[in-house]
C-alpha positions as CSV (number, residue, x, y, z in Angstrom):
1,M,61.5,-148.3,101.9
2,P,64.3,-146.4,103.7
3,S,65.1,-147.4,107.3
4,K,64.4,-145.0,110.2
5,P,67.2,-143.0,111.8
6,M,68.3,-144.1,115.2
7,L,67.6,-142.0,118.3
8,V,70.0,-143.0,121.1
9,V,68.7,-141.6,124.4
10,V,71.3,-141.3,127.1
11,S,69.7,-140.8,130.5
12,G,70.4,-141.0,134.2
13,P,70.5,-138.8,137.3
14,P,72.7,-135.8,137.4
15,G,76.4,-136.6,137.8
16,T,76.3,-140.0,136.1
17,G,78.4,-139.2,133.1
18,K,75.7,-138.8,130.6
19,T,77.1,-135.9,128.6
20,T,80.6,-137.5,128.3
21,L,79.1,-140.8,127.3
22,A,76.7,-139.2,124.8
23,H,79.5,-137.4,123.0
24,R,81.6,-140.6,122.9
25,I,78.7,-142.6,121.4
26,A,78.0,-139.8,118.9
27,T,81.6,-139.8,117.8
28,A,81.7,-143.6,117.6
29,I,78.6,-143.9,115.4
30,G,79.1,-140.6,113.5
31,C,76.2,-138.4,114.4
32,P,75.4,-135.3,116.4
33,A,74.9,-135.3,120.2
34,I,72.1,-133.0,121.3
35,C,72.5,-132.3,125.0
36,R,69.8,-130.5,127.0
37,D,72.3,-128.9,129.4
38,E,74.3,-127.5,126.5
39,I,71.2,-125.9,125.0
40,K,70.3,-124.4,128.3
41,E,73.9,-123.1,128.8
42,G,73.6,-121.4,125.4
43,M,70.3,-119.8,126.4
44,A,71.7,-118.6,129.7
45,H,74.6,-117.1,127.9
46,A,72.1,-115.0,125.9
47,T,70.1,-114.1,129.1
48,P,72.2,-111.8,131.3
49,G,71.3,-112.1,135.0
50,F,69.6,-115.4,134.6
51,V,69.2,-117.3,137.9
52,P,68.2,-120.9,137.7
53,G,65.4,-122.5,139.8
54,P,62.8,-125.1,139.7
55,G,60.5,-124.6,136.7
56,D,62.2,-121.3,135.7
57,P,61.2,-119.9,132.3
58,L,64.5,-120.7,130.7
59,T,64.3,-124.4,131.7
60,M,60.8,-124.6,130.2
61,R,62.1,-123.0,126.9
62,T,65.1,-125.4,126.9
63,L,62.8,-128.4,127.1
64,S,60.7,-127.4,124.1
65,T,63.8,-126.4,122.1
66,F,65.4,-129.7,122.9
67,F,62.5,-131.7,121.5
68,D,62.1,-129.3,118.5
69,V,65.8,-130.0,117.5
70,L,65.3,-133.7,118.0
71,G,62.1,-133.7,115.9
72,L,63.8,-131.7,113.1
73,L,66.8,-133.9,112.9
74,I,64.9,-137.1,113.0
75,G,62.4,-135.8,110.5
76,R,65.2,-135.1,108.1
77,G,66.5,-138.7,108.6
78,T,69.4,-138.0,110.9
79,T,70.5,-140.4,113.5
80,V,71.1,-138.6,116.8
81,V,72.2,-139.1,120.4
82,A,69.9,-137.2,122.8
83,E,71.2,-136.6,126.3
84,A,69.3,-135.4,129.4
85,A,68.3,-136.5,132.9
86,F,65.3,-138.1,131.3
87,Q,62.9,-139.2,134.1
88,D,59.9,-141.2,132.9
89,R,57.1,-138.9,134.0
90,L,58.8,-135.7,132.7
91,W,60.3,-137.0,129.4
92,S,58.2,-139.8,128.1
93,P,55.6,-137.4,126.7
94,G,58.3,-135.7,124.6
95,L,59.9,-139.0,123.5
96,S,56.7,-140.9,122.8
97,P,55.9,-139.0,119.5
98,L,59.4,-139.9,118.2
99,L,58.9,-143.7,118.7
100,G,57.3,-144.2,115.2
101,R,59.8,-141.9,113.5
102,A,63.1,-143.4,114.8
103,D,64.6,-146.6,116.0
104,V,64.8,-145.6,119.7
105,R,67.4,-147.1,122.1
106,I,67.9,-146.1,125.7
107,V,71.3,-146.1,127.4
108,H,70.7,-145.5,131.2
109,C,73.8,-144.3,133.1
110,T,74.2,-145.2,136.8
111,V,76.8,-144.6,139.5
112,P,76.7,-144.8,143.3
113,A,75.2,-141.7,144.9
114,E,78.5,-140.6,146.4
115,V,80.2,-140.6,143.0
116,A,77.4,-138.6,141.4
117,L,77.5,-136.0,144.2
118,Q,81.2,-135.6,144.0
119,R,81.1,-135.1,140.3
120,I,78.4,-132.5,140.7
121,T,80.5,-130.7,143.3
122,D,83.6,-130.9,141.2
123,R,82.0,-129.6,138.0
124,T,80.0,-126.8,139.8
125,S,83.2,-125.5,141.3
126,S,85.3,-125.8,138.1
127,D,82.9,-124.9,135.2
128,P,81.2,-121.5,135.2
129,R,78.7,-122.7,132.7
130,R,77.2,-125.0,135.4
131,A,75.7,-121.9,137.1
132,A,72.9,-122.1,134.5
133,H,71.7,-125.3,136.2
134,E,69.7,-125.8,139.3
135,D,72.1,-128.5,140.6
136,A,74.6,-125.7,141.2
137,Q,72.1,-124.0,143.5
138,I,70.7,-126.9,145.6
139,S,72.0,-128.6,148.8
140,A,73.8,-131.9,148.9
141,D,70.8,-133.4,150.6
142,A,68.5,-132.3,147.8
143,R,70.9,-133.7,145.2
144,L,70.9,-137.0,147.1
145,R,67.1,-137.1,147.1
146,T,67.1,-136.4,143.4
147,H,69.6,-139.2,142.8
148,N,67.7,-141.7,144.9
149,S,64.2,-140.9,143.5
150,F,65.3,-140.9,139.8
151,Q,62.7,-142.8,137.7
152,P,64.3,-144.2,134.5
153,I,62.5,-144.0,131.2
154,D,60.0,-146.7,130.8
155,L,59.2,-147.0,127.1
156,P,58.7,-150.2,125.0
157,V,62.2,-149.9,123.4
158,P,65.5,-151.7,123.9
159,S,67.5,-150.4,126.8
160,L,70.9,-150.9,128.4
161,T,72.0,-149.9,131.8
162,V,75.7,-148.9,132.1
163,D,77.7,-148.2,135.2
164,T,79.8,-145.1,134.4
165,T,81.8,-145.1,137.7
166,T,84.8,-146.0,135.5
167,E,85.0,-145.7,131.7
168,P,82.0,-147.7,130.3
169,P,82.7,-150.5,127.8
170,M,82.1,-148.8,124.4
171,E,82.2,-152.2,122.6
172,K,79.3,-153.4,124.6
173,I,77.3,-150.2,124.0
174,L,78.0,-150.2,120.3
175,A,77.0,-153.9,120.1
176,F,73.7,-153.0,121.8
177,L,73.1,-150.2,119.3
178,S,73.8,-152.3,116.3
179,R,71.2,-155.0,117.2
């Protein structure tokens, strides 16, 4: 019987280095990285005049597209790294159906709030694609509340918490994934 593909879920609050780490992990293990924000940026590019906001229609389409892509790849036997600000109550319903189809591992990214807030400020001012995301539109106080209230995914799968304030130890992450 063939083994299941691996689904590496890279999660954490905004500004914790998820996308960077997801691409590094995908390169190291030789698989695609599917990043929710990159999907949304592509949708925003094709939607002139789009303005992000809580629960906007594009955000809702992005969520279903993200899980459709993951389901398709896993269903075809593809190991994949999935990256998003997965909070338990919002994302567990989409991840739970994949538990029986893939060997799921969670890598949870953390940094102190001030590091996350500075990263968000820096990328919002330097990357025009970030205008597709709500974090570019909200106040520093709202970003801090989001950071402090973040609820990590709570699924019955192996998980590893990694501080991404500095470059995380890839050898430790890869050892975790190979268990």
